[in-house]
N, C-alpha and C positions, 0 to 999 in steps of 0.2 A: 204153518208151512203152506197150507192151501191158499191162505191170503197172499203170501209172498209170491206164489206161482201165478195167482190171478193178476197181481200188480205187474209182474214181469210180462205176462201175456198182453196186458193192456198197453204197456210201453212199446212192445214189439209191434202191436197193431197200429198204434199211433205213429210210430216211425215209418211203418209201411205205407200208411195213408198219406203221410207228408211226402214221402218219396214218390208215391204214385201221383199226387197232386202236382209236384214239381215236374215230373215227366210229362204229364198232360199239358202243363203250361208251356213247356219247351216244344212239344209237338204242335201246339196251337200256334206258337210264334213262327215255327218253321212252315207250317201250312199257310200262314198269312203271308210270309215272304214269298213262297212259291206262287200263291195266288196273284200277288203283285207282279211277279216276273213273267207271268203268262200274258200280261197285257202291256208291260213296260220293258223295252229292250235294256238288258244289262250291258253296259259298255265298259270293257276292261281296257285301260290305257296302255298296257305294256305287257307283251309276252315275247320271250326270246327264242321261240321255237326254231326260227331260221338258223340262228347260230348253233343251237343244239343239234340240228341236222348236219350242219357243216362240220362240227367238231365231234360227231359220233365216233366212238372208239372202234366200232366194228365196220361200219359202212359210211365213212365220212362223205358228205356232200351228196349222198344218194337218196333223192326224194322218194324214189320207188321203194327202196328197202325200208325206209322209215315210214311204215304204213299206219296211218292214223285210223284206219278202219279196224285195227286190232289194238289191244293194250300195248302201250309203249313203255319204255324204260324211264321216260321223263314225266312231266306233269300234265301233258296234253295229249288227248286223242279225241276222236269224234264222239264216242259214247260218253266219256266224262264231260265233254263240253255240253252235250245234250242234258245230262243229269244236272250240271251246274247252271243250266238255263242261260247260257251266254247268248246275248243278242247281237253284239258287235265287238270286234276285236281289233286292236291295233297290234299288228305283228311288227315287232322291232326288227329293222334290218341293221343291226348293230355291227360296227367294226371297231377293233381296238385303236386307240390313238397312238400306239407304240410301234406301228408296223411300217414306218416310213420307208424302209429299205425295199419293200415289195410294192409300194404304191397304194395310196388310199383308194383312188378311183376304181382300180381293177377289182379290189376286194369288195368295194361297195356294190359294184355292178353284179358281182357274183352272188352277193347276199340278196339283192333284189331279184335276181334270177331264181334263186332257191325259193324265196317266198312266193313269187308269182307262179312258179310251177306247183308248189304244194296246194296253193289256193285253187288252181285250175284242176288239180287231180281229183277233187271231191266236190263236183258241181251240185250234188244232191244236198250238201250241207253248208258249203262255203261259197260266198259270192264276192268276187273282187269289187271293191267299192272305192269311190273317189269323192262323193258328195254327201253332205249331211242328210239329205233326203233319202239316200240309199239305206240308211239305218232302219227307218220305219218300213220302207218298201220290202227290203230283204227279210226283215222280221216277220212281216205279214205272209211271206212265202215260206216260212219255216227254215230260213237260212241265216247264217251268221255273216253279217256285213264285215268284210275283211279289208282293212286299211293297212297301208305301209307307214311306219314311223321311223325316220332315220335318226340314229342315236350317235350324234357327234358331228359338229360342223367342220371337223378336220377333213371330212370326205369331199367337201366342195373345193378343197385345195386353193382357197382364197379367190375363187372365181364365181361371180354372180351368174355367168353363163352356165356353169356346171349346176348351180342351184336350180336354175330354170329347167335344165335337162332332167334333173331328178324329179322335179314336179311333174313334168310331162310323162315320166315313167310311173307315176302314181303315188309318189311320196306326199303325204299330207300333214306330217309334222316333222320338224327337225329339232332335236335337242342341240342347243347351241354349242355345248362342249360335251365330251365324256369326261374322263378323269384327268386329261392332260390340258393344260392351258395352251390356247392357240395363239397365232399371231395377232388375233383381234378380239379375243375373249378369255376371261379368267375362269378357270374351273374350280369347283369346290374342293377337290382333293389334290390340288397342285398349288405351287406358289403363285400368288397374284403378281402380274406384271403390268397391268394396264389400268388398275382401279376400276375394273368392270369391262366396258366395251370401248374399243378405239372408235374413231370416226368411221372407219370401214365396217366395224362390227355393227354400228348403228344403221349403216346402209344395208347390211345383210337383213336386219330386222325389218326395215322399211320395204325391201324387195319381197320378203316373205309375206308381209301384209298385202302387197300389191297382187301377189300370186294367189293368195288365199291359203298359204301354207301356215299351219299353226306354229307359233313360237313356243318351244318347249324349254322350260327353265329348270327341269330336273338336272342335276349334276353341275350347275354353274355356281359361282361364288355369290354371296349376297350383293357385292358390288355390281356384278353382271345382272343379277335379278333386278336391282334398282334401275340400272341404266336401260335395260330392256323395257321395263315398265314406262320409263320416261319416253322412249322412242316409239313404242308400239301404239298404233291406232286401233288395233284389234285386240280382243281378249287373248291372253296368254294361257298356257297350261303348264302344270307340273305333272308329267305323265306318271311318275312314281316317286313321290317324296312325302315324308311325314312332317310332323310339327316339332321344331327345335326346342320349343319351351318344355316339351315333355321328355325329349331325348336329345342331349347335346351332341348330335352327329352332324358333321359338315354337309351331309346330303339332305338334311331336313331344312324346313323353311322357317326363318325367324318370324316372330309375331309382327315386327315392323313391316315385313313384306305382306304377310297375311292381311294386315289392316288396309293395304292399298288395293287389294283385289276387287272390292265392290266397285270402285271407280273405274277400274280397267275392265271388269266383267269376267275375269279369268277364273280358273279352277285348279285346285290341288287334288290330285288323285292319289289316295293313300295306298302304300304298298304293303305287301305281306313279307317284309324282310325283317328278320329277328332283330338285328342290330339297329335298325332304324326306328323300331316301335317300342322297344323295351329298354329302359334305363339300366336294368340289371344285366341284360345281355351285353349292352354297350360297355358297361364297366368291366365285365368279364373279358370282352374282346380287347379292350385297352390294356388290361393286365396281362393278357397273353402276348400282346405285341411287345410289351416291356420285358416280359420274361424271355422272349426270343432275342431281343437286343442284348439283354444281360448275358445270355448264354453265348452269343457270338463274341461279345467283348471278353468273356472269360476264356473261351476255348479257341478263338480265332478261326483258322482254316480247318480245324479238326471237326468236320461235319458230323462224324459219328458221335463224338462227345456232345456236340450241340443238340443232336437229336435225342440222345439219352437224357440230357438235362430237361429238354422240353417235354419228353414223354413222362418224366417224373412229375413235372409241374402239372401237366394235364391230368394225370392220375389223381393228384391232390386237389385239382380244381376242375371237376367234370363239367362238361358243357351244360348250359341251361337254355331254355327256349321261351319265347314270348307266347302269348295266348291270343285267342280271338278278342278277348276283352281289351288287350293292349291296342289292337288295331282299331277297335271301336272307340277307344279313348282318343286316339289321334283324329279320327273322323269328327268326333264331337268337339275337339279343341278347334279344329279348322272351322267348323260351323260356328262356334262361339265367338271367334275372333273375326273371321271373314264374312260369315253369314251362311245360311242354309243353301243359298244358290251357288256356292263356290267350292263345293266339295264333291269328290267322286272316288272311284276305285281304280288303282293301277297295280295289279298283282305282282308283276315281275316274275311270273312262273317261267320255268325253264331257263331263268337267268340267275337262280339262287340254288345253293346246295342244301342248306338246312331249312326245312320247311317248318312252319308254325303248326303245332298240333291242332287239328280241327280245320286247318286250311292247307291240306297237304297237296291239293291238285285242283284242276279247273272244275271239278264236280262240287266244290265246297262253297261256292259263292252264296247260295241261299242261307247258309248257316251264319254268315256275317250279317246279313239283313235280319235274320231271326234274333241275333244278339241286340241289334238296334231296336227291333220291335219290342223285345223284352224290357228295354230301357224306356219305353213309352213313346217312341217315335210314331208320328202319324203316318197314314198311308201316303199322303201327299209328299211328305218329306222323304220317305223311303223311296218313292219313285224318283225324286230329284237326285239322291245320291246314287241310285242304281244306274241312271242314264239320262234323265231329262236335263240335268245341268249341263252335261257334255254336249248334248244335241243342241242346246241353246247357244253354247259357246261357239261351236263349229258353224252354226247358221249365221251368227253375228260376224264371224270372221269372213265368211263368204260374202256377206252384204258389204262389208268394208272393202273387200277386194273388188267387187263390182264397181264401187264408186271410184276407187283409186285407179283402176284400169282406164277409166274415162278421163282422169286428170293427168296422168303421166305415163310415159313410155317406159319399157324395161330399162333399168339402170345399166350404164356402161362403165360405171366407176371401177377403178382398180385400187388395190390396197396401197400400191406405190403412190398413186395420186392423192389418196385421202389421208394416209398416215405418214407420208413423207419418205418413209423408208420401210423396208420389210423387217419386221422385228425378228431378232435371232431366235 
């Protein structure tokens, strides 16, 4: 009996020692990640706080009421940004592509206004930024370099003059489409109409290059990705996209495109979106979509019956979540195909409903770097994925713009001239 007790005690002690060693290793990786982020700005490619404020249930569009100096109901506030060691942030000034009746430009201007006002409201922590060099300077001052990224080329309303006006307001990237195919570009989640970009779409890319506005290929179709890479003289970005080889989601990037990034110089910024980074979550989402279609086909306009059917399905198929490991897998896949110089981070915080456990808000960025450190990443490579890669991309885009501005004047092309007719 005593011998058995002694053996049991030894096993417990061994398990405790192993658990303690694992905890120490985890702590050491997190400490290493934080040490790196003290001297390297972490650049996040996409945060939808402006839309979150606009659509707030209690105080919509009220920048004063949505106070970042206190804990917020969303994923972002100043304290959590500091804890997450955010060095630079692209604030998305997203507008839906389905609001044609109210006018794209008006809503776009309102979104820019919201973002500019909340950046100005917190001068002790946020600094409005427009140049790559601002990232390191603001970081040295203990501030988050705050850029604007426009999500959806529908906002230019087929006008290169409008594109230039948005640049003058501070917009430094434009996602060519959101979820709706445009008159000049195909979207990932809509029916393709152009085989990628029309001639006018290519002119949009060229004018963005001339301005120094980053071409963002998140949300576009593979055909648009390929056409933009053909047209762009500057590095492109994917502000929040994963790797399609790991998850077959239209919003992720095929290997054939990843393989072209080294020549272009661009970067894929991996998001924290469950369905983009986990094949299991994606399969669950597809099954739920099919269940919804089946219920509607079965019950027609009886919405109560449809909801009962769906509720029963969801009870039988509870939601699942991705993990930090899934996000790290996508980062490593982009690295393996495109190279270590072509991967970064684009969280999509405040633009997602279901967060990944361990990456619940802007305070959690160091934990992702700790996961990569645990996998054997060097300090130099961790610095690249954190922000050095993006700074290099942005700097190169500015260099290209300086050259192009000496070579050509602002384009006066119209979609009617270049495409022959306005696409329906």
